[in-house]
N, C-alpha and C positions, 0 to 999 in steps of 0.2 A: 241710604237705601230706603225703599218703600217698606211699610209694615208687612206687606205680603212677602217681600223678599226675606225679611227677618224670620217669618214663620217657616218658610221653605228651608231656610238655612239652618235653623236651630232645632226644630222638632226631631228630625232623624238623628241628630247628634245625641240628644238625651236618650233615645232608644238604644243606641250603640253603647252608651255608658251604662245603661241599666243591664244590658246583657253581660257586659264585662263584670259587673258586680255580682250578678247571678251565678257566674261560673265558679265562684269561690267554693261552692258546695262540692265540686268534683275534685278538689285538690286533696289527695290522700298522702302524697309523698313527694320526694324530690323529682322523680321522673315526670310526674304530672306537671309540676311547676316549670320544669325546664324543657320538656319535650312533649307536652300534651299526652303523656302516658304512652307514647309511641303507638297510638291507635287512630291517627288522623287519615282520612281518605284523600284521594287525588284532587278532587274538585275544591274541597275546603282549603287545602294547601295552596293550590294554584290561584284561587280567588284571593286568598289572604296575601300571598306574595305579590299580587298586583299592586295593592295599595301600600304594602310595606316597601316595595321597590320604587314606586312612583312617589313623588313628593312635590310640595310647592317649589322647593329649590330645584328639582329636576325640570319642572316646566320653565322656571325663570332662566335656568342655565341653557336649556334647549333654545328658547327664543333668543337669548343673548348671543349664542353661537350662530344660529341660522340667520340672524339679522346681518351677520358678517359675510356669509357664504351662500345663502339662498338654497335652492333645490339641487344645484349641479352636483355637489359632493354626495348627495343621496344615491346617485347612480353607482359610485364606487363603493358605497357602503353595502351594496349587494354582495361584495366579496366576503362580508362577515356571515352571510346567510348559511352557506354550507358548513362553515365551522360551527356555528351555534346549533344548527339542526342536527348534525352528526353527533355532537356532544350530548345533545338532549336525547336523541333516539337511543344512543348506546349507554346512557346513564354515566357518562364519563365523570369519574371522581365521586359523584353523588352516590351511585350504587355501592361502590366499595366503601365509602365512608360510613354509610348506613350499616354495612356488614360488620364494621368494627364495633358497632353498638356504643360508640363514644357519646358521652353527654356534652362534650366540648372539644374544641380543637386541641386544647392543651392536654386533655386526657389521651387523645390519639398520639400526640407528640411524645408523651412519657412512655406509652406502650411501645412506640416505634423507635424512639431514640433514648432520651434520658429525662430525669426529673429536672435537672438544671436547665436543659433546653426548654422544657415546658414553662418554667417560670420566666426565663428571659424573653422567650418568644411571645408569651402571653402579655408581658409588660409592654413590649414594643408594639405589638398588635393593638392592645387596648389604648395606648397613648395615641397612636396614629388614628385609630378609629374614633376616639372620643373628640380629638381636636377637629378632625374632618367633619364629623357629624354635628359638632356643637355649633357650627355656623348655620346649620339647618334652621333651628328656631329663630336665629337672628334674621336670616333672609326672609323666612316666612312671615315673621311679625312685621318686618319692613314692608313686605308685600301688602299686608292688610292695612297698615297705616296709610299707604299711598292709595290702595284700592278703595278704602272706605272714606278717604279724605280726612283722616284724624289729625289733630294737631300733634306736634312733637312733644308738647308738655301739657299736662292737665293740672288744675288746682284742686287739691283735696284738703279740707280743713285749713285753708289758708296757706298751704305749702304747694309750691310748684314742683311736680314730680314728672319724670320722663315717661311718656306714654310707652316708649319702646321697652323700658325695664319692667313696667307693670304687665304688659302683654306677654313678654317672655316668661315672666314668673307664672302668669295665669296658664299659659299653654303647657308648661312643664307640670303644673299641678294637675291639669287634666290627664296628662300622661301617667301620673302616679295613680290616679283613680282607675285607670285601665290595668296597670301593671300589678298593683298590690293584691287584688282579690285572687287571681288565678294564674298569674305569670303567663307562661306560653299558652295555656288554655284560653284565658281571657283575650290575649293578643290574637290568637288564631281565630277565635270566634268573632271578635269585633272587627278584625281586618277582613275576614271573609264576608261578613254582612256589608261592610262598607264597599268591598269590591263588587258585590252583586248590585249594590245601588249605583255604583259608578258607571256601569255599562250603559244603562238608559240615559244617563246624563251625557255621556260621550256622544251618543246618537243625536241628542237634541242640539248640543253645542256645535258639533260638526255640521249638522244640517243647517243651522242658522248661518254659520260662517260661509258655507258653500252657496247658500241662496242670497245672502246679503252682498257678497263680493263675487260677482260673476268672473269665471275663469278667463274667458276669451276676450272680454272687454276691459278688464282691470288687472287681474292677477298675472295672466300671461304676459301682457305688454310690459308690466313692471319688471318681471323676471328677465325679460329679454333686453332690457335697457341698461346694459353694463359694458364697461370698456373691455377691450381685448385682453385676455389673460385672467380676467376676474369675473367670468360669466356666472350668473345665478341659475342658468338653465342648461348650458352646454357643458357636459362633463369633460370634453376634450379641450376646453379653453379655460382652464383654471390654474395654470402653472404659476401665476403671480400671487395666488392666495397665500397668506401667511397664517401661522398658528393652526387653524383648522384646515388641513389639507390632506393629500394622499399619504404623506408620511405619517400623519397622526392616525389614519385608518390602519396602516401597517402595524404601528405600535399597538393599537387597540386590539387587533387580531392576535398578535403575539402574546399580549398580556392576558387576553381572554382564555387562551389555551393554557399557558403556563400557570396562571393564577386561578384557574377554575375552582380549585379546592381551597384557596387561601382564606376565604371569608366564611366557609361553611363551618358548622360545629356549634355555633351559638344562634342558629336561626332555625327554620323549619326543616332543615335537611336531616334532622334526627327524629322527626315527628311522625313519619309515615308508618303505617301498621306493618309493612314489610318493605324490604329493599325494592321489590318490584313496584309497589304502590308509590314509593318515593320517586322512582324513575318515571312512572307514568305522569306524576304531577309535573315533572320537569318538561315532559313532552307537551302536555297541555299548556304549559306556560308559553310555548311558542305561539299558540293560538290566542291566548288571553291578552297578549300585549298588542295584538294587531290594531284594534280600534283605539286603544289608549294612545299609541304613538301617532296614529293618523290624526286624532284630535289635537295632539300637541303640535304636530307639524302644521296643521291647518291654522292653529292660533298664531304660530310663528309667521306663516305666510300672510295672514291677515294683518299683522302688525307692520310687516314690510310694506304691504300695499297701502294701508291707511296712512302711513307716515311718508309715502313717496308719491303716490299718484296725484295728478293735478286736480282731480275731482274732489279730493279730500284736503286740499291745501289749507283752507281756513281752519278746519277741525284739527289738522296736524299742527298748525301754528299755535292754537290754543293749548293743545296737549303739551307741546314743548315749553311753552311759557309756564304753565302750571308745574311741570316737571322740574325745570331748572330752579324755580323759586323754592321749591320744597327741598331739592337736593342741596342747594347752597346753604340753606338753614342747617342742614345736617353735616355738611362737609367742611364749611369754612368757619373757622373759630373767631376771627377778627370781625367785629360788627361793621367797621368802616370798609374793609375790603369786601365784605359780603354785600353791603349796600352798593358799592361801586360795580361789583359783578352783576347784580340784579338790574341795575340801571342800564348797563351796557347790553345785556341780553334783551331787556325790554325794548331797546331801540332797533333790534333786528326786525326787518320787515317780513311779511308773509313770503315764504319760499314757494314759488310756483314753478314746477319743472314740467316742461312740455316735451313729452316723448316724441322722438323723431325730429325735433327742431333744435332743442338744446343738446349740448354734448352729453354722451352717456355718463352715467354715474360710476364711481369707483370707491374703493375703500378709503382713499385719501380725500376725494372730492365728492361729497354727497349732501343730502339735505340736512344732515346733522353737523356738517363741517363748520358753518359759521358759529354755532353755539360752542363747539369744542375749541375752536380757535380763540374766541373771546375769553373763555375760561382759562386757556393756557396763557394768553397774553396778560391776564389779570393776576393769575396765581403763581405760575411757574417762574423760575429764575434763581431760586434759593433751594437748598435741600428741604427745608420745611414747606416751601411753596410747591415744590415738585411733588411732595407727598400729598398735599391737599388737592393738587390737580389730579393725581391718580385716584384719590377718593371720589372726587367729583365725576370724573369720566366713568369710573366703575359704576357708581350709583345711577348715573344718567342712563347707561345702557340697561342696567338690571331693572330699574323701576319704571322704564318706559311702558312695559307690559301692563302693570296694574292701573297706571294713570290712563292709558289708552282704553282699557276695558271699562273703566268707570265712566268714561265719556261716551261710550257707544252702546253698551248693553241695555236692552229694554227691561222694564219691570217683569219679574218672573224669571227671566233668564239670568238677571243679575243675582237673584237669590239662588238659583241652581248652581251657578258658577261659584258663588260664595260657599255653598254647601260642599261642592267638590273640593275646594281648597281647604275647608275645615277638616274634611275627612282625610285628605292627604297629609295635612299637618299632624293630626292625631296619630294616624296609623304609622307614619314614618318616625316621628319622635319617640313614641313609646317603644317601638321595636328597637331603635338604636340605643336608647337608654337601657333597655332590658338586656340587649346583647352585650353591652359593655359591662354592666354590673354582674351578669352571670359569668363572664370571662374572669373578672377580678376574683370572684368567690371560688369558682371551680379550678382555676389554673394558677392563681397567685396565693390565695389564702389556704385552700385545701391541701396542697402539697406539703405545707409546713406542719400540718397537724399529724401527730402520731395516732391520736384516737379520733375516730369519726364523730362528726356531729350527730346528735339525735335528729330524726326527721324534723321535729318541731324547731330545734335550734337552727338547723340548716335553712329552713324556710324563712325564719326570722332574719338570718344574716343576709340571705338573698334580697329580701324586701328592704332591709335597712341600707344595703349597699346601693340599691337602685335609687334610694333617696339621695345618697351622697353623690352619685353620678349625675342625677338631675341638678344638684347644686353646682357641680362642676360645669355642666352645660350652661347654666345660668351665668356663671362668672365669665366663661369664655365668650358667650354671646354678647355680654355687656361690654367687655374690654377689647375683644379681638377686632382688628380692622382688616377687612378683606379688600385687597387692592388689585386683584387680577381677575380675569374671567373666572367664573365659578368652576367651569370644567377644568381649567388649567390648575386652579388651586387644589381641587380634589385629586387630580392626577398626581401632583407632586407630594401632597400630604399623605395620601394612601401609599405612595411609593416608599415611605419610611418602613412599611411592612412588606409590601408587595415586591419591592426591589430584590429582596432576598428570600421571600417565602415560597416562590414557585417551585424551584427544584426540591426543596424540603418536602413539600406536600406530594408532588408527582412521583418522585422516587420512593417516598415513604409508602404510598398506596400501591404502586405498580411494580416495584423492584425490590429484590433482596439486597441490592447494592445501596450503599449510603450509610453513614453513621453520624454520630454527634459532632465529630471534628469538622466534617464537610458541612453540616448544617450550621454550625457556628460561623464557619468561614463565609457561607452564603449571606448570613445576616450582617456580618462585619463589613464585607465589601459591597454587597448590593444595597443594603439599607443605609450603610455609611455614606455612600456616594449621594444618595437621595437627601440625606440630612445636610450635607455640604451645599447641595443645590438649593435646598429650601432656605438655608441661612442667607445665601447670596441674593436670592429673589426678594426676601423680606426686607433686607437691609441695603439694597442696591442704591436707591435714589437718595436716601438720607445719610448713609454712612460709607458704603463701599466705593461708589463712584467718586464722591468727594475726596476720599482717601487716595484713590488712584490718581486723580487729577492733581492733588497737592504734591504728589511725588513725581509728577510728570510722566506717569506710566500709562495713562489712558489711551494715548495714540498707539503705543507699541503693543499693548494688550489687544486693542481693537484690530490692529493689523494681523496679529497672530490668529485671532478668532476668524477673520475673513479668509485667511489662507487655509486654515483647517477645514472650514465649511465649504470652500469653493468647489470641491469635487461633487458635492451633493446639491448644488444650486439647480433649480430655483426653489426646491422644496425645503432645504435646510439652509438658512441664511443667517449668519451671526454678524451683526453690525453693532458697533459701540453706540450706546444710547444713555443719556444722562438720567432718564426717567425709569426705563425698564431694563431688567437683566437680559442680555442678548440671547441666552440659551433658554428656550421655552420648556415647559414641564414635560411634554411628550418626549423631547430629545433627552432630557435628564432621566426619565423613566426607562427609556430604551437602554441607555448606558448602564443603568443600575441593574436591569435584568440580566444583561450579558455578563456583567461582573459577578453577579450571584451564581449563575450557572457554572462559570469557570471555577470559582472558589469551591463550590460544592463537589464538583467532579474531582478536582485535584486533591482536595483535603481528604475525601473519602478513599480515593485510590491509594494514597500514600499511607493510610493508617488502618483501613479495615482488615480484620484478620479472618472473619468467617461470615458467610451470608446470613441474613436475618430470617427468622422463622415467620414467613409471611402467612402461612396457613393458619397459625394460631391467632394472629392479629385479625384475620378476616373471618374467623370461625368456620373454616372449611375442613373437609376430611373428618378426622376423629374429633375435631374441636367444634363441630356443628351440632351442639347439644339441643339447640332450639329448632333444628330441622328447617332452617330458612334457606340454606344454600341449594341452588339448583344447578346441576351439571350443565355447562354450556354446550352449544352445538359442537359436534366434531366437524372440523373443516373439510369441506368437499365442494366440488364445483356446483352441486345441486343446491346447497344451502348457503353458498358464499354471499349471495346478495342479501339474504335475510340476516346473515351475520353482520354485514356492513351497516344495516340500519337498526341493529340491536334486537331483532325478534328472537326470542328464546322459547323453550317449551312451555314456560309458565304464562305465555300470552294467550288470552281468550280471543274469541272471534272479534269482539268489540275492540280489544286492544290492538289487534292486527289492523282493523279498519282505521283506527286513529293513527297508527304509525305510518301506514301507507298513505293516508290522506295528507299528513304533515310532510312526508317525503315528496309526494307528488306536487303539492302546492309550493313548498319552499325550494326544493332542488330542481324539479323539472320546470315549473313555471317561473318562479322569481329569479332563480340563478341561471337556469338553462336558457329560457326564452327571453326574459326581460334583461338579462345581463350579457351572457355569452353570445346569444344570437345578435343582439343589437351591437355589441362590441365588434364582432366580426364584420357585420354590415358596414359599420362606420369606418373600418380600416380600408375598405375598398371604395365606398361611396358615402362621404360625410353628410350627415343630415343638416338641413337648414334649421334655423332657430325655431320656426313655427312647428316643425316636426317634433322637436324636443318638447315644446310646450304641450302638444297633443299627447305625447308619450307619457309625460308625468301626470297629465290630467286623467288618462285612462288607468295607468298602472297604480298610481299612488292614491287616487281618489275613488274612482268608480268601482274597480274590482275590490279594493280593500274595504270600501263601504259596504258592499254586498256581503262579503264574508264577515264583516264586523257585526252586522245585524243578526246574521245566523248564529254567530258565536254568543251574542247577548242572550238569546233564548236558550241555547244549549247549556251555557254555564249557569244560567239562573236556575234551571231545573236540576242540573247535577249538583249545584252548590247547596240548594235547599235539602235535597236527599242526604248529602254527605254531612251537613250540620246536624241533622236529626240522628244519624247513625253515630256521629261522634259523641253526642250526649249519652246514647245508650251504651256504647263501648266503654266510656269513662266510668259510668255507674257500675259496670260489671267487672272492671279491672281490679286485680289483686296486686298490691304494691309489695316490692321486696326492698327492705331498708338498706341492704348492701349495695343496691344499684344507685350509687350516689356520686360516681365520678372518681373515686379514689382508686389508686393503682398500687399493686405490690408485685415486684418482680416482673415488670412489663405486662402484667395481666390485671384487669379490673377485679375488684373484690368479689363481685357477683359471679364472674367467670371462674375465679380461683376456687370458690366454693363448689361450683358445678363441676369443674375439672377434677377437683379432689374427690368429689362424690363418685364421679364416673370411674376414676382410677380405683377407688375402693371397691366398687361393684365388680370391676374387672378382675381385681385380685381375688375376691371371694369366689367368683365364677371359676377362675383357674384352679383355686384350691379344691373346690368341690369336684371338678373334673379329674384332678389327680387322685 
């Protein structure tokens, strides 16, 4: 990179780290460190969640998946819009969890179910979370190695050291700089500042991609040039797409509802100054992600166009040659085999595909096929070779993005993009290390203590545990090999927790039905099925398939799988394969969720003796000592619609405008007009390909770009105001040492003290009256 790019990329990072260190002065107790004192405003939470939710691995994963399916599947993703918007507008799960005043998800589980479930569930969740998130630094560091053109090894004091290991260690050290001073306060502030800086960067990058790659002369024609059944632009012509298809969207929608509450508790969901403020942060979150996802989608489309269109054939050839040379150095261990592979790939001529003259491209026959086939012919054939081929193919698709960007971005924009990636790396890794370490302390260590920590001891244990989790992330990043699509890996890995967590959380927050027996049953069957699936996926090429083949069972098992999946063709197809496990992660996740629900309902129905006291858990009625609970609307035809979108008496005029705006844009425009209207139209008069091209150009780019620019200014102003207010409120906050996450008799210590004091006052009042 040019020296101008380095200044652009590094100067803001030092500003963010300085603010994180400065936040230490506001930490007075455990609630400050874990939940930012519960005084955060909607804009600082929303802006912070943007960068904590996005990440380098998110961008790489999105490009990796969209490179396989293009734009067409985005039409069906509109089905997720009403689900997400209604959950946001009503504060589904988030509002009620904030009402419990829990500092962690484990504290909620003990108050709702039992201490044993708290420990077991927290252990399972933390293990799933840490292994899933630990590949984040690995993918991100690999991105920078390929993006900056760094060598795989560097020589320091005469010793050859792996660049990958050094950079992973450095990135995690930067995370510790953010976490240690103020915990959630420093995370929230640094993430919010990074989020506010990201918006203008999104505008610049999206504008460059849009202007550099014309839609009608390059992007559109590339999207339309696909075989029947695998269209990149026509959503009614995608039945042959595998892995990322309509069934995956269905599972995503089901999981988003069932597991809405399954990750909350150790993030910002407990940081809002009131449950209503927390809810409004979620509503604003539907706006703040608009431009981020537009930018990411544009980058994905740019890569597809760059690597496919005849205009860029020479540049694409150079990128593929650079990419394969670097990937083979990482994936192939035998020097002789690596040299043979590199020589074979170097002999591949420039691939020039003329749209309208050559046959349309497909998932099996495309511009990358010659490179993949050469790698397969050179590497595959043995269990060890199959595994190396998996590594090569995975890295080839994941690292195409950074190599392509390095070859095309001009000075200045290179620095801006590098800054964006730096910020996403820091904000994501520090949040995930912090979430895991706080879960370990609050939900695994704390329940075993009879005597509470002093605030000073508690803060030390939280900080020290974050260091151990960072070390765990380092070890997993160094030794773990990711051999599937990133999205597929994260789906099955998180399913270790999410496969059984959904009914536990939903019933726990919304129903008096359900007990510990049902909860344990959900974890055993839901999460257990996911664990079996994960084992088969990870060991298929090297162990499981060779074992089936050695016993002569591979054909019979393959026939069984094809028969079972045949009713669900073409969206679910299970075919025997020597390299890849036939059942993908979305299918395993679906089976796990269904198993978890059945186990929870049956277990609870057979063993529950009396309903749970939900009012006490949610601090309602006589338990509302903080006066936070607001009576909901009484249902009537007049206010039914307001109830549907979550408007309650505590909404101000500004809140109502935001809620109605979100509802109008998402439900009326995106879902009603862009999806339902177009869907019905195509049932009677199917559109031509160029109509679909114009449709995506207008709806995904033009309209979203206008709203994104407006949101950039809006959130910048609101975020700055909220950050200043956060500092003032933290300075004025009075800490209660009992508010530390410990539970006694299904009630937190701070609530027990308050309830006991309230009962004592009531007894004295009754005695005086008598």
